[in-house]
N, C-alpha and C positions, 0 to 999 in steps of 0.2 A: 455843261452837259445837262439835257433836259432829263428829268426824272420820270421814269416809267414803272409803275407798279402793278403787280398782279392782284386781282381780288377774285379768288376763286369761290369765295363764298363769304357770308357774313362774318366777320371776326367777332370774338367775345368782346363785350363792353369794356372799354378802356384799352383794349390791345392795340397797339400802334403798328400797323403791318409796314415793314421796311423789307422790300425784296430785293433791293439793289445790292449786289456784292460790289464792294469797293476794291480797288488795288490793294489797299491795307488789309483788307479782309481776305482777299484771295491769297496774300503773302502769309497770313496767319494759317490758313488752311494748309498751304504747302509747306509749312514748316514742320508738319507732322510726318512729311516723308523724309527719307534717308538723303536724297537730293532734291531740295526744294525747287532749284532753277529748272530742272529736268522736268518736274510735275507741271511747272507753269507753261513750259514749252508744249508739253504733250496736251495740256487742257486747250491751247491755242490751236493745235492741229486738229482736235477732235472737238469742236465746240458743242455739239449736241450730245455727246456722250456723257453719261453720269460718271462722277470720279469716285474711285473707291479710296478711302484714307483710312491708314491704321489708327487706333485708339490708344490710349494709355500714357502718352508722353505730354502731348499738348492739350488734350481734351479726352473725356470719356463720353459716351452718348447713352442716353436713356430712352428706349424705344417702347413706345406704348400706342394701342389702337387709336386711331386718328380722332374719334368722337371724344374719348377720354382725354387724349392729349389736348383737344380743345379746351376742355374743362381745366385742365392743369394750367395751360397758359393764360387763360382768363383770370384764374385765382393768382398766378404770379405777378400779373400786371395790374389787377384791381386792388389786392390787399397786401403784395409782397414787393419785393425788391426789383421786379422786372425779371427778364431772362436773358440768357445768352442767346447765340444763334439757334434758330429752330427750323427744321426742314420738314415737309410732308414728302413720303416716298412710298408708294404702293400700298396706300392703306394704313401707314403707320405714321406716327408722328416722332420725329427724331430731336430729342431736346439734348443740346450740347452741355456738357457739365464738366466741372473741374476733375482733373485727374484724380483717381482714387474713390470716386462716387460709385463706380461700377462694382467695388469690392465691397463697399459698406452699405450701400442701399439695401440689398437682399436682406441682410440680417436685421437692418433696422425695421423693414416690414414685417419681418417674423416677429418681432417683439410688439410691434404696433397693433392695438385693438382693431383697427380699420384695415390692416394690411392685407387681410383676405379678401376684402371688398374691392381691392385694386387689381384691374384686370390685365392680364398678358404682359406684364412688365419684362423687358430684356435689357439687359445692362451689359454694354460693351467696353471692355478696358483693355488692359495689357495683353496682347496677343490676339485681339479681335480687330475686325476692320468693318467700315460701314460704307454704304453707298449713298452718295449725296447729290442733289440735283445738277444737271448739266451746267457748264459755264459757257457763255457766249462772248466773244470779243468783238467789239465795233471798231469802227476806222479810227477812233482816239485811243485804241487799246486799253479801254476801260473794261474791266471784267463785270459782267452782268449774268443775271441767271437766265437759263433757256427760257425762251418765250414761245417756242414753236408748237403749232397745233400737235395734240398727241402727247405733249409733256406736262399737261396740268396736274397728272398724278404724281409728279416729281417736280417739286418747287421749294423756294425759299418762302417762308413765313416771316422770318427776322433774319435776314441775311447778315454774314460777317461783315462789318463795317470799320473794324479797328485792327491794328497791329497786335493789340493785347486786349480782346475783348473781356468784359466780366463774365464770369462763370458761376453758376450755382453750385453749392456743394451738396453732399448727401443729405444733411439736415434741411435745407431748403427744398431739396427734390422730394423728401419725404412728407414734408408739410404740404406741398402742392399735391401729392398724391392722395393725401388724407382728405385735404379740402375737397378735391375733386370727387372722391368716392362718396363723402358726406353728401356733396351736392347731388350726386347721381341717385343717392337713396332718399332724396327729399329731406334730409334732415336741416332742422333750423337752428342746429347747434352751432355757435361761432365759435372757432378756436383760431389760435396764431401763435407763431413762436416769436412774434415781435412785441416789443414793449408796448403797453398801453397806450402811450402818446403817439404811436405811429399807425394806430388802428384806422384812423380816418384820412391817412395819407393819400395823395392822388398817385397816378402812375408815374414813375420817374421818366423824365425825358430821357431818349435814348442816348444823347450826348453825355449824359452822366455815367454811361456804362463803360467808359474808357478805362 
């Protein structure tokens, strides 16, 4: 299968845009539903429609304004461990995180000096649902993100590609928020939650997020 990628705009330096949802990634998304097989059938029957997924059991979602989200994503890939799946939807960036992140991140931001500089964070966990980009099925039954005109505002930036993708927890999400806030403020101060030996590490290849 040929790989087709969306390039809606310049990605932050070091970010590897991976916009193809694999069958394993789709199965992971569907596992958040009560009836995963029915969810997959529904997606195939409505390939251009965004999917609505429950949060809290398989993943939480941290939603931030798109521009700030780009900064967070750049920090995660340039200086951190990379990211889990990431989607853009109607002016927001949706960063998939480990279950429990939605409950802990707001309190961590309250205690963090730079927490007030982080704009419009919405944390979706147990009892919440999020809308994700549409999924299209080709003739080989490979699940891919929607590529139709008019859907560029809803797209995968780092699409699910594994049955058990790595997901950042609340501490990593906090670190990315603070780094992005400092970058937005033009601060030259360098901080990191990672040991000194990892400061110059390159972006992890996505194959290591299994």
